[in-house]
MDAnalysis code that builds the backbone (N, CA, C; Angstrom):
import MDAnalysis as mda
import numpy as np

u = mda.Universe.empty(537, n_residues=179, atom_resindex=np.repeat(np.arange(179), 3), trajectory=True)
u.add_TopologyAttr("name", ["N", "CA", "C"] * 179)
u.add_TopologyAttr("resid", np.arange(1, 180))
u.add_TopologyAttr("resname", ["MET", "LYS", "LYS", "VAL", "CYS", "LEU", "VAL", "LEU", "THR", "ASN", "GLY", "PHE", "GLU", "GLU", "VAL", "GLU", "ALA", "ILE", "GLY", "THR", "PHE", "ALA", "ILE", "LEU", "ARG", "ARG", "GLY", "GLY", "LEU", "ASP", "VAL", "ASP", "ILE", "PHE", "SER", "LEU", "THR", "GLN", "ALA", "ASP", "ALA", "THR", "GLY", "ARG", "PHE", "GLY", "LEU", "THR", "CYS", "THR", "ARG", "LEU", "LYS", "PRO", "PHE", "SER", "GLN", "LEU", "CYS", "GLY", "ALA", "ALA", "TYR", "ASP", "ALA", "LEU", "VAL", "LEU", "PRO", "GLY", "GLY", "PRO", "GLN", "TYR", "ALA", "GLU", "LEU", "GLU", "LYS", "ASN", "ALA", "GLY", "VAL", "GLN", "THR", "LEU", "ILE", "LYS", "GLU", "PHE", "ILE", "ASP", "ALA", "GLN", "LYS", "VAL", "VAL", "ALA", "ALA", "ILE", "CYS", "ALA", "SER", "PRO", "THR", "ILE", "LEU", "GLY", "HIS", "ALA", "GLY", "TYR", "LEU", "LYS", "GLY", "LYS", "ASN", "TYR", "THR", "CYS", "PHE", "THR", "SER", "MET", "ASN", "GLU", "ASP", "PHE", "GLY", "GLY", "HIS", "PHE", "THR", "GLY", "GLU", "TYR", "VAL", "THR", "LEU", "ASP", "GLY", "ASN", "ILE", "ILE", "THR", "GLY", "LYS", "SER", "ALA", "ALA", "ALA", "SER", "ILE", "ASP", "PHE", "GLY", "LEU", "ALA", "ILE", "ILE", "GLU", "LYS", "LEU", "LEU", "GLY", "LYS", "GLU", "THR", "ALA", "ASP", "LYS", "VAL", "LYS", "ALA", "ASN", "ILE", "TYR", "TYR", "LYS"])
u.atoms.positions = np.array([
    [0.839, -1.179, 0.000],
    [0.000, 0.000, 0.000],
    [0.887, 1.247, 0.000],
    [0.537, 2.209, -0.828],
    [1.270, 3.474, -0.889],
    [0.983, 4.291, 0.372],
    [2.035, 4.969, 0.851],
    [1.915, 5.738, 2.089],
    [2.210, 7.213, 1.853],
    [1.447, 8.040, 2.535],
    [1.568, 9.491, 2.430],
    [1.753, 10.068, 3.827],
    [2.676, 11.024, 3.951],
    [2.798, 11.768, 5.204],
    [2.339, 13.194, 4.962],
    [1.591, 13.710, 5.909],
    [1.039, 15.051, 5.843],
    [1.528, 15.777, 7.091],
    [2.060, 16.983, 6.937],
    [2.650, 17.704, 8.065],
    [1.809, 18.923, 8.420],
    [1.466, 19.025, 9.717],
    [0.678, 20.140, 10.226],
    [1.386, 20.829, 11.381],
    [1.022, 22.058, 11.590],
    [1.321, 22.785, 12.811],
    [0.175, 23.764, 13.017],
    [0.196, 24.506, 14.087],
    [-0.890, 25.448, 14.347],
    [-1.018, 26.442, 13.199],
    [-2.282, 26.712, 12.837],
    [-2.559, 27.638, 11.755],
    [-2.778, 26.975, 10.412],
    [-2.878, 25.637, 10.380],
    [-3.115, 24.963, 9.101],
    [-4.496, 25.316, 8.572],
    [-4.653, 25.250, 7.273],
    [-5.944, 25.475, 6.623],
    [-6.731, 24.174, 6.692],
    [-7.838, 24.188, 7.433],
    [-8.609, 22.972, 7.677],
    [-9.081, 22.278, 6.400],
    [-9.632, 23.012, 5.460],
    [-10.155, 22.397, 4.237],
    [-9.034, 21.682, 3.481],
    [-7.883, 22.314, 3.415],
    [-6.763, 21.732, 2.666],
    [-6.191, 20.505, 3.360],
    [-6.177, 20.498, 4.665],
    [-5.630, 19.355, 5.410],
    [-6.641, 18.214, 5.495],
    [-7.812, 18.507, 6.021],
    [-8.815, 17.464, 6.265],
    [-9.444, 16.994, 4.952],
    [-9.727, 17.930, 4.048],
    [-10.289, 17.551, 2.745],
    [-9.342, 16.662, 1.962],
    [-8.076, 17.048, 1.926],
    [-7.084, 16.249, 1.204],
    [-6.932, 14.881, 1.864],
    [-6.847, 14.855, 3.183],
    [-6.751, 13.585, 3.922],
    [-7.907, 12.661, 3.540],
    [-9.126, 13.188, 3.566],
    [-10.307, 12.363, 3.278],
    [-10.288, 11.830, 1.850],
    [-9.919, 12.662, 0.900],
    [-9.853, 12.217, -0.501],
    [-8.798, 11.117, -0.647],
    [-7.630, 11.328, -0.055],
    [-6.560, 10.328, -0.164],
    [-6.974, 8.996, 0.454],
    [-7.634, 9.048, 1.601],
    [-8.098, 7.810, 2.251],
    [-9.157, 7.120, 1.391],
    [-10.040, 7.891, 0.774],
    [-11.052, 7.312, -0.117],
    [-10.386, 6.560, -1.266],
    [-9.210, 7.025, -1.679],
    [-8.478, 6.374, -2.759],
    [-7.717, 5.130, -2.308],
    [-7.697, 4.889, -0.999],
    [-7.019, 3.703, -0.489],
    [-5.583, 3.952, -0.060],
    [-5.190, 5.219, 0.018],
    [-3.835, 5.521, 0.463],
    [-3.765, 5.492, 1.990],
    [-2.644, 5.064, 2.504],
    [-2.381, 5.063, 3.937],
    [-1.777, 6.431, 4.261],
    [-2.468, 7.229, 5.063],
    [-2.042, 8.602, 5.342],
    [-1.756, 8.780, 6.827],
    [-0.564, 9.226, 7.148],
    [-0.200, 9.563, 8.523],
    [-0.050, 11.070, 8.617],
    [-0.614, 11.642, 9.693],
    [-0.509, 13.076, 9.920],
    [0.482, 13.313, 11.056],
    [1.462, 14.154, 10.773],
    [2.514, 14.470, 11.744],
    [2.376, 15.911, 12.203],
    [2.622, 16.129, 13.489],
    [2.568, 17.463, 14.058],
    [3.967, 18.008, 14.273],
    [4.219, 19.168, 13.728],
    [5.504, 19.828, 13.907],
    [5.730, 20.196, 15.375],
    [4.631, 20.450, 16.089],
    [4.732, 20.857, 17.493],
    [4.842, 19.665, 18.442],
    [4.841, 18.456, 17.912],
    [4.900, 17.221, 18.702],
    [3.652, 17.025, 19.557],
    [2.582, 17.758, 19.241],
    [1.344, 17.647, 20.016],
    [0.167, 17.859, 19.065],
    [-0.951, 18.262, 19.631],
    [-2.112, 18.580, 18.816],
    [-1.782, 19.778, 17.931],
    [-2.548, 19.943, 16.865],
    [-2.401, 21.119, 16.005],
    [-3.783, 21.726, 15.810],
    [-3.863, 23.031, 15.936],
    [-5.125, 23.745, 15.786],
    [-5.085, 24.569, 14.515],
    [-6.112, 24.389, 13.693],
    [-6.196, 25.091, 12.425],
    [-6.551, 26.553, 12.588],
    [-6.509, 27.260, 11.493],
    [-6.752, 28.709, 11.523],
    [-8.167, 29.062, 11.931],
    [-9.118, 28.117, 11.805],
    [-10.499, 28.380, 12.196],
    [-10.894, 27.626, 13.458],
    [-9.900, 27.110, 14.198],
    [-10.154, 26.554, 15.519],
    [-10.327, 25.046, 15.616],
    [-10.296, 24.325, 14.499],
    [-10.391, 22.864, 14.567],
    [-9.073, 22.305, 15.079],
    [-9.147, 21.496, 16.133],
    [-7.935, 20.900, 16.688],
    [-7.863, 19.435, 16.301],
    [-6.769, 19.051, 15.711],
    [-6.504, 17.655, 15.371],
    [-5.655, 17.073, 16.502],
    [-6.085, 15.930, 17.008],
    [-5.408, 15.295, 18.133],
    [-4.811, 13.957, 17.713],
    [-4.015, 13.405, 18.600],
    [-3.398, 12.097, 18.393],
    [-2.564, 12.060, 17.110],
    [-1.909, 13.167, 16.807],
    [-1.039, 13.235, 15.637],
    [0.304, 12.606, 15.980],
    [0.984, 12.150, 14.969],
    [2.308, 11.557, 15.176],
    [3.337, 12.679, 15.350],
    [4.326, 12.494, 16.211],
    [5.352, 13.529, 16.379],
    [6.252, 13.623, 15.152],
    [6.468, 14.846, 14.690],
    [7.308, 15.072, 13.514],
    [8.700, 14.472, 13.704],
    [9.187, 14.478, 14.921],
    [10.532, 13.951, 15.197],
    [10.645, 12.466, 14.859],
    [9.513, 11.781, 14.724],
    [9.522, 10.355, 14.401],
    [9.241, 10.076, 12.925],
    [9.121, 11.124, 12.117],
    [8.817, 10.943, 10.703],
    [10.072, 10.455, 9.969],
    [9.946, 9.303, 9.328],
    [11.032, 8.737, 8.522],
    [10.589, 8.795, 7.056],
    [11.129, 9.747, 6.328],
    [10.722, 9.959, 4.942],
    [10.840, 8.735, 4.059],
    [11.800, 7.875, 4.345],
    [12.005, 6.672, 3.530],
    [10.788, 5.751, 3.546],
    [9.941, 5.876, 4.553],
    [8.770, 5.006, 4.689],
    [7.566, 5.491, 3.875],
    [7.700, 6.640, 3.218],
    [6.559, 7.249, 2.538],
    [6.827, 7.478, 1.055],
    [5.731, 7.460, 0.293],
    [5.785, 7.672, -1.153],
    [5.490, 9.115, -1.537],
    [4.853, 9.853, -0.633],
    [4.497, 11.244, -0.930],
    [4.471, 12.064, 0.348],
    [4.778, 13.338, 0.180],
    [4.728, 14.330, 1.246],
    [3.685, 15.366, 0.868],
    [2.774, 15.679, 1.806],
    [1.737, 16.679, 1.565],
    [1.893, 17.814, 2.570],
    [1.913, 19.044, 2.032],
    [2.036, 20.252, 2.853],
    [0.809, 21.134, 2.625],
    [-0.195, 21.054, 3.530],
    [-1.327, 21.969, 3.426],
    [-0.869, 23.396, 3.698],
    [-1.679, 24.344, 3.248],
    [-1.339, 25.742, 3.441],
    [-1.989, 26.343, 4.670],
    [-2.306, 27.604, 4.555],
    [-2.778, 28.382, 5.692],
    [-1.596, 29.081, 6.333],
    [-1.850, 29.851, 7.379],
    [-0.769, 30.577, 8.040],
    [0.371, 29.677, 8.529],
    [0.112, 28.383, 8.657],
    [1.164, 27.459, 9.109],
    [2.367, 27.422, 8.178],
    [2.179, 27.813, 6.909],
    [3.264, 27.680, 5.937],
    [4.548, 28.360, 6.431],
    [4.415, 29.485, 7.133],
    [5.601, 30.212, 7.606],
    [6.392, 29.380, 8.610],
    [5.689, 28.676, 9.492],
    [6.361, 27.813, 10.476],
    [7.015, 26.621, 9.777],
    [6.310, 26.052, 8.805],
    [6.873, 24.925, 8.063],
    [8.139, 25.364, 7.327],
    [8.060, 26.533, 6.705],
    [9.190, 27.002, 5.894],
    [10.441, 27.253, 6.728],
    [10.283, 27.788, 7.911],
    [11.477, 28.116, 8.710],
    [11.997, 26.937, 9.528],
    [11.319, 25.795, 9.452],
    [11.738, 24.625, 10.208],
    [12.780, 23.821, 9.420],
    [13.961, 23.670, 9.984],
    [15.052, 22.952, 9.306],
    [14.679, 21.503, 9.009],
    [13.939, 20.873, 9.911],
    [13.524, 19.488, 9.695],
    [12.600, 19.339, 8.500],
    [11.692, 20.286, 8.327],
    [10.783, 20.259, 7.176],
    [11.584, 20.478, 5.894],
    [12.520, 21.423, 5.923],
    [13.355, 21.672, 4.740],
    [14.163, 20.425, 4.371],
    [14.699, 19.742, 5.367],
    [15.454, 18.507, 5.119],
    [14.547, 17.430, 4.537],
    [13.326, 17.325, 5.058],
    [12.372, 16.332, 4.574],
    [11.995, 16.605, 3.116],
    [11.725, 17.849, 2.787],
    [11.397, 18.202, 1.402],
    [12.545, 17.811, 0.480],
    [13.755, 18.173, 0.856],
    [14.931, 17.840, 0.043],
    [15.068, 16.325, -0.129],
    [14.824, 15.591, 0.938],
    [14.898, 14.127, 0.883],
    [13.910, 13.576, -0.156],
    [12.689, 14.097, -0.145],
    [11.676, 13.636, -1.107],
    [12.040, 14.048, -2.532],
    [12.481, 15.280, -2.702],
    [12.877, 15.758, -4.039],
    [14.038, 14.919, -4.572],
    [15.062, 14.715, -3.750],
    [16.237, 13.947, -4.169],
    [15.903, 12.505, -4.510],
    [14.927, 11.933, -3.799],
    [14.518, 10.545, -4.036],
    [13.479, 10.452, -5.155],
    [13.148, 11.575, -5.764],
    [12.142, 11.651, -6.828],
    [10.796, 11.092, -6.387],
    [10.434, 11.433, -5.154],
    [9.123, 11.080, -4.623],
    [8.190, 12.272, -4.795],
    [6.915, 12.031, -4.644],
    [5.910, 13.071, -4.806],
    [5.973, 14.069, -3.648],
    [6.005, 15.345, -4.005],
    [5.882, 16.443, -3.042],
    [4.676, 17.255, -3.493],
    [3.675, 17.351, -2.617],
    [2.439, 18.056, -2.949],
    [2.221, 19.182, -1.944],
    [2.039, 20.388, -2.443],
    [1.846, 21.562, -1.600],
    [0.696, 22.384, -2.159],
    [-0.116, 22.937, -1.269],
    [-1.298, 23.665, -1.709],
    [-1.393, 25.041, -1.046],
    [-1.941, 25.992, -1.787],
    [-2.252, 27.345, -1.351],
    [-1.005, 28.159, -1.045],
    [-0.676, 28.363, 0.217],
    [0.524, 29.115, 0.584],
    [1.770, 28.244, 0.564],
    [1.610, 26.950, 0.743],
    [2.779, 26.065, 0.891],
    [3.641, 25.886, -0.356],
    [3.126, 26.051, -1.577],
    [4.051, 25.997, -2.713],
    [5.151, 27.055, -2.633],
    [4.890, 28.139, -1.900],
    [5.933, 29.159, -1.760],
    [7.146, 28.605, -1.016],
    [6.934, 27.634, -0.145],
    [8.057, 26.975, 0.544],
    [8.972, 26.335, -0.502],
    [8.346, 25.641, -1.456],
    [9.111, 25.001, -2.535],
    [9.784, 26.049, -3.416],
    [9.070, 27.128, -3.680],
    [9.616, 28.192, -4.523],
    [10.821, 28.868, -3.894],
    [10.715, 29.210, -2.629],
    [11.829, 29.872, -1.939],
    [13.053, 28.958, -1.845],
    [12.831, 27.649, -1.811],
    [13.943, 26.691, -1.735],
    [14.522, 26.368, -3.115],
    [13.922, 26.899, -4.176],
    [14.444, 26.700, -5.522],
    [13.886, 25.503, -6.263],
    [12.920, 24.794, -5.686],
    [12.401, 23.583, -6.318],
    [11.404, 23.856, -7.443],
    [10.978, 25.104, -7.608],
    [10.034, 25.423, -8.679],
    [10.718, 26.040, -9.903],
    [12.039, 26.171, -9.860],
    [12.774, 26.709, -11.010],
    [12.557, 25.799, -12.219],
    [12.128, 26.394, -13.316],
    [11.897, 25.643, -14.539],
    [10.669, 24.755, -14.495],
    [9.845, 24.888, -13.467],
    [8.654, 24.038, -13.307],
    [7.380, 24.835, -13.533],
    [6.346, 24.136, -13.926],
    [4.999, 24.686, -13.928],
    [4.449, 24.491, -12.519],
    [3.777, 25.505, -11.995],
    [3.257, 25.419, -10.632],
    [2.085, 26.375, -10.475],
    [1.379, 26.208, -9.369],
    [0.346, 27.143, -8.969],
    [0.450, 27.335, -7.463],
    [-0.192, 28.368, -6.972],
    [-0.260, 28.642, -5.537],
    [-1.323, 29.718, -5.343],
    [-1.575, 30.088, -4.102],
    [-2.497, 31.184, -3.823],
    [-1.993, 32.402, -4.593],
    [-2.828, 32.958, -5.445],
    [-2.394, 33.956, -6.422],
    [-1.592, 35.106, -5.816],
    [-2.049, 35.647, -4.704],
    [-1.355, 36.804, -4.138],
    [0.005, 36.449, -3.544],
    [0.297, 35.166, -3.409],
    [1.582, 34.735, -2.853],
    [2.580, 34.349, -3.940],
    [2.154, 34.440, -5.191],
    [3.056, 34.088, -6.280],
    [4.180, 35.110, -6.386],
    [5.381, 34.605, -6.429],
    [6.567, 35.432, -6.625],
    [7.293, 34.885, -7.846],
    [8.397, 35.472, -8.190],
    [9.184, 34.931, -9.287],
    [10.019, 33.779, -8.750],
    [9.478, 32.577, -8.895],
    [10.178, 31.380, -8.410],
    [11.016, 30.739, -9.505],
    [11.105, 31.388, -10.661],
    [11.918, 30.864, -11.751],
    [11.222, 29.810, -12.578],
    [9.927, 29.653, -12.350],
    [9.145, 28.696, -13.123],
    [7.998, 29.405, -13.806],
    [6.974, 28.647, -14.177],
    [5.811, 29.206, -14.862],
    [4.577, 29.035, -13.983],
    [4.000, 30.141, -13.532],
    [2.778, 30.136, -12.736],
    [1.598, 29.899, -13.662],
    [0.870, 28.790, -13.450],
    [-0.256, 28.451, -14.322],
    [-1.554, 29.105, -13.877],
    [-1.706, 29.331, -12.578],
    [-2.957, 29.875, -12.055],
    [-4.087, 28.863, -12.017],
    [-3.818, 27.623, -12.416],
    [-4.846, 26.576, -12.416],
    [-5.090, 26.085, -10.989],
    [-6.193, 25.372, -10.797],
    [-6.484, 24.799, -9.482],
    [-5.371, 23.859, -9.037],
    [-4.916, 23.002, -9.944],
    [-3.858, 22.048, -9.629],
    [-2.908, 21.983, -10.816],
    [-1.627, 21.915, -10.500],
    [-0.619, 21.780, -11.541],
    [0.337, 20.666, -11.153],
    [0.590, 19.789, -12.094],
    [1.526, 18.679, -11.900],
    [2.712, 18.909, -12.830],
    [3.905, 18.846, -12.275],
    [5.126, 18.925, -13.083],
    [6.109, 17.922, -12.493],
    [6.289, 16.813, -13.182],
    [7.128, 15.743, -12.654],
    [6.510, 15.182, -11.390],
    [7.255, 15.206, -10.304],
    [6.755, 14.697, -9.026],
    [6.290, 15.796, -8.088],
    [6.182, 17.015, -8.608],
    [5.690, 18.120, -7.791],
    [4.254, 18.435, -8.182],
    [3.378, 18.398, -7.177],
    [1.969, 18.726, -7.370],
    [1.685, 19.964, -6.531],
    [1.147, 21.001, -7.170],
    [0.802, 22.210, -6.442],
    [-0.673, 22.522, -6.623],
    [-1.267, 23.065, -5.560],
    [-2.672, 23.447, -5.584],
    [-2.822, 24.926, -5.282],
    [-3.872, 25.527, -5.814],
    [-4.053, 26.980, -5.734],
    [-4.624, 27.461, -4.406],
    [-5.647, 26.769, -3.887],
    [-6.353, 27.304, -2.726],
    [-7.202, 26.221, -2.084],
    [-7.878, 26.581, -1.001],
    [-8.756, 25.638, -0.315],
    [-9.802, 25.071, -1.276],
    [-10.283, 25.904, -2.194],
    [-11.295, 25.456, -3.149],
    [-10.778, 24.346, -4.062],
    [-9.480, 24.207, -4.175],
    [-8.868, 23.208, -5.050],
    [-8.568, 21.894, -4.322],
    [-8.972, 21.769, -3.079],
    [-8.589, 20.602, -2.268],
    [-9.004, 19.268, -2.871],
    [-10.194, 19.198, -3.433],
    [-10.640, 17.931, -4.029],
    [-9.769, 17.597, -5.244],
    [-9.580, 18.563, -6.133],
    [-8.737, 18.337, -7.307],
    [-7.308, 17.987, -6.899],
    [-6.812, 18.642, -5.870],
    [-5.470, 18.399, -5.343],
    [-5.346, 16.953, -4.860],
    [-6.294, 16.515, -4.048],
    [-6.283, 15.128, -3.562],
    [-6.379, 14.128, -4.703],
    [-7.240, 14.411, -5.660],
    [-7.390, 13.509, -6.812],
    [-6.111, 13.445, -7.637],
    [-5.406, 14.567, -7.768],
    [-4.138, 14.568, -8.511],
    [-3.089, 13.709, -7.812],
    [-3.074, 13.750, -6.499],
    [-2.135, 12.914, -5.737],
    [-2.476, 11.438, -5.929],
    [-3.767, 11.115, -5.855],
    [-4.203, 9.729, -6.073],
    [-3.806, 9.269, -7.473],
    [-4.075, 10.109, -8.472],
    [-3.744, 9.723, -9.846],
    [-2.247, 9.487, -10.005],
    [-1.448, 10.331, -9.405],
    [0.009, 10.185, -9.512],
    [0.496, 8.899, -8.842],
    [-0.070, 8.586, -7.688],
    [0.394, 7.417, -6.929],
    [-0.287, 6.104, -7.322],
    [-1.569, 6.174, -7.684],
    [-2.346, 4.945, -7.906],
    [-2.949, 4.821, -9.299],
    [-2.857, 5.876, -10.099],
    [-3.371, 5.809, -11.461],
    [-4.703, 6.512, -11.652],
    [-4.980, 6.822, -12.904],
    [-6.190, 7.551, -13.284],
    [-7.463, 6.778, -12.957],
    [-7.424, 5.474, -13.136],
    [-8.620, 4.662, -12.870],
    [-9.064, 4.792, -11.415],
    [-8.113, 4.753, -10.492],
    [-8.446, 4.888, -9.073],
    [-8.971, 6.291, -8.784],
    [-8.328, 7.300, -9.344],
    [-8.795, 8.680, -9.149],
    [-10.208, 8.849, -9.703],
    [-10.474, 8.269, -10.859],
    [-11.806, 8.358, -11.454],
    [-12.861, 7.653, -10.597],
    [-12.488, 6.546, -9.965],
    [-13.425, 5.841, -9.072],
    [-13.776, 6.706, -7.871],
    [-12.772, 7.352, -7.295],
    [-13.031, 8.243, -6.159],
    [-13.936, 9.377, -6.600],
    [-13.636, 9.947, -7.745],
    [-14.445, 11.035, -8.299],
    [-15.903, 10.608, -8.441],
    [-16.112, 9.429, -8.996],
    [-17.459, 8.911, -9.188],
    [-18.159, 8.654, -7.841],
    [-17.406, 8.139, -6.874],
    [-17.981, 7.830, -5.563],
    [-18.423, 9.065, -4.786],
    [-17.825, 10.207, -5.075],
    [-18.244, 11.442, -4.392],
    [-19.093, 12.334, -5.296],
    [-19.487, 11.777, -6.456],
    [-20.315, 12.507, -7.412],
    [-19.672, 13.827, -7.837],
    [-18.376, 13.752, -8.088],
    [-17.630, 14.944, -8.495],
    [-17.468, 14.943, -10.007],
    [-17.778, 16.039, -10.626],
    [-17.682, 16.115, -12.093],
    [-16.511, 16.923, -12.520],
])
């Protein structure tokens, strides 16, 4: 079974984290949520996720994809050396790195979007040396980027398609009556 790790800290965008988690689980992916704070994480609108795995125990080699939801948490994720090391580990191993809304800027500031097609929350787009598509979801190699909370379903489906194939993504789409 393919495994996905999702990293949260306080200030995460609930729709992007929980929506993506639910879509990935519907596709049959094994998803573990890790807390950067080593404890519960509370989203920007007050939803608290409990019983999260401690980030200090995250072993990237055990996972096929890394998911970084956005929201105000992106700033904490970006300045965390452990998160930067984890992203580099996934990029170097040519594993899937998926970031949505504000979190693609983490990849951009680290240089991973140079020469790539990408999207992110429009007002956060900077010159990352790639091509900003402005689409809900953009896939370029093993990097998947999403535009905003509204793109969470498409974002999750893109991750499923990349890891498990179009047929599985289409089944999930059909099961949730998504057109």
